C-alpha positions in Angstrom: -19.0 6.5 -4.7 -15.3 6.2 -5.3 -13.2 8.6 -3.3 -12.2 11.5 -5.5 -8.6 11.2 -4.1 -8.4 7.7 -5.6 -10.0 8.0 -9.1 -10.0 4.8 -11.1 -8.2 6.6 -13.9 -5.3 7.7 -11.7 -1.9 6.4 -12.8 0.0 4.1 -10.5 2.5 5.7 -8.1 5.9 5.9 -9.7 7.4 4.2 -6.6 5.0 1.3 -6.8 5.4 1.0 -10.6 9.2 1.0 -10.2 9.2 -2.1 -8.0 6.1 -3.9 -9.3 8.0 -5.9 -12.0 10.2 -7.4 -9.2 7.3 -9.1 -7.4 7.5 -12.8 -8.1 4.5 -14.8 -9.5 1.8 -15.2 -7.0 -1.0 -13.2 -5.4 -0.7 -9.6 -4.5 -2.6 -7.7 -1.8 -3.5 -4.1 -2.4 -4.4 -2.9 1.1 -6.5 0.3 1.3 -6.8 0.0 -2.5 -9.0 3.1 -3.0 -9.8 3.5 -6.7 -7.6 0.5 -7.6 -4.8 2.1 -9.5 -2.2 -0.4 -8.1 -4.6 -3.3 -8.3 -5.0 -2.6 -12.0 -1.2 -2.4 -12.4 -0.6 -5.8 -10.8 -3.5 -7.4 -12.5 -2.1 -6.2 -15.9 1.2 -7.8 -14.9 -0.6 -11.1 -14.5 -0.9 -11.4 -10.8 -4.0 -12.5 -9.0 -4.8 -9.5 -6.9 -6.9 -9.0 -3.8 -8.0 -5.4 -3.4 -9.2 -4.5 0.1 -10.9 -1.2 0.9 -13.9 0.1 2.8 -15.3 1.8 -0.4 -17.9 -0.7 -1.7 -18.4 1.1 -5.0 -14.7 1.2 -5.8 -14.4 -2.5 -4.9 -17.4 -3.3 -7.1 -15.8 -1.5 -10.1 -12.6 -3.5 -9.6 -14.5 -6.7 -9.3 -16.2 -6.0 -12.6 -12.7 -5.9 -14.1 -11.8 -9.4 -12.7 -10.0 -8.3 -9.6 -10.8 -10.1 -6.4 -12.0 -7.7 -3.8 -13.0 -7.4 -0.2 -15.0 -4.6 1.4 -13.5 -4.2 4.9 -13.0 -1.4 7.4 -9.3 -1.9 8.2 -9.5 0.0 11.4 -12.5 -1.9 13.0 -10.4 -3.5 15.7 -9.4 -7.1 14.7 -6.8 -7.5 12.0 -8.4 -8.0 8.6 -8.7 -11.7 7.5 -6.6 -10.9 4.4 -3.5 -10.3 6.6 -3.6 -13.9 7.9 -2.5 -15.0 4.4 0.8 -14.7 2.6 1.3 -12.8 -0.6 4.0 -12.5 -3.2 3.5 -8.7 -3.0 1.8 -6.4 -0.5 1.3 -2.8 -1.7 0.1 0.0 0.5 -0.1 3.6 -0.7 -1.4 6.7 1.1 -2.6 4.8 4.1 -1.4 4.3 7.7 -2.9 2.5 10.6 0.0 1.7 12.9 -1.6 -1.3 14.6 -1.6 -3.1 11.3 2.1 -2.6 10.5 3.3 -5.9 12.1 0.6 -7.9 10.3 1.3 -6.2 7.0 5.0 -7.1 7.2 4.1 -10.7 8.2 1.8 -11.0 5.2 4.8 -10.9 2.8 5.6 -14.5 1.7 9.2 -15.7 1.5 10.7 -14.1 -1.6 7.9 -11.6 -1.7 7.9 -7.8 -1.6 6.5 -5.1 0.5 6.0 -1.8 -1.5 4.7 0.9 0.8 4.5 4.6 0.6 2.6 7.2 2.6 3.0 10.6 4.2 5.5 11.5 6.8 5.9 14.1 9.6 6.3 17.5 8.0 3.4 16.9 5.6 1.2 19.2 7.7 3.1 22.1 6.1 1.7 21.1 2.7 -1.9 20.3 3.7 -3.7 17.0 4.3 -3.1 14.7 5.9 -2.0 16.8 8.8 -3.2 14.6 11.7 -0.1 13.1 13.4 -1.9 9.7 13.6 -1.6 9.5 9.8 2.0 10.7 9.4 5.0 8.4 9.8 7.8 9.4 12.1 11.3 9.5 10.5 12.5 6.0 10.0 9.2 4.4 11.1 8.9 2.1 8.0 12.5 1.0 8.5 11.7 0.0 12.1 8.6 -1.8 11.0 10.6 -4.2 8.7 13.8 -4.4 10.8 14.9 -8.0 11.2 12.0 -9.3 9.0 12.5 -7.9 5.5 15.6 -6.8 3.5 15.3 -3.2 2.6 16.1 -2.7 -1.1 15.1 1.0 -1.4 14.0 3.6 1.1 13.2 7.3 0.9 12.1 9.7 3.6 11.7 13.4 2.8 10.1 16.1 0.7 9.1 15.5 -2.9 7.8 17.9 -5.5 5.7 15.6 -7.7 2.9 14.9 -8.2 2.5 17.7 -5.7 4.7 19.0 -2.8 4.6 16.5 0.1 6.6 14.7 2.7 6.7 11.0 1.9 8.2 7.9 3.3 8.7 5.0 0.9 10.1 1.5 1.3 10.6 -1.5 -1.0 11.6 -4.5 1.0 11.9 -8.2 0.2 11.4 -11.2 2.4 14.2 -13.9 2.5 
């Protein structure tokens, strides 16, 4: 069953939608794709998309729409096979597993984009996630890309929509 926090009908994140048109032609990786809202966005933009998530039902629904999928537990130990490839775009939303950050950054092809947003420290005041393992430290995304990608946009702080939260967002391009 699809996670109710990632319904198939959910609109794309405004942050992801803002930078999606800048991703050059080529494959896009939607890591921890959930219900597939960003996979659908990039698919509609004409990209070949690989959606990766542990939710087999959600991946089956995306596959039925022509999106390539992989059912994988991203936290099983070894880096997922998809991160050994290079992509024109890598999108990650509402997901953090720190051991994967270097491989996520390395999966961005020359000229490609990393579009990433998730929760930051301080989110515990607003509800879940509240576990520090799932909350970025201030500047953590900047540090993850330092010296490897050129940061085009970055935000770190409280936001009101779609509901109050502490978010960290980055859009960065590989040379």
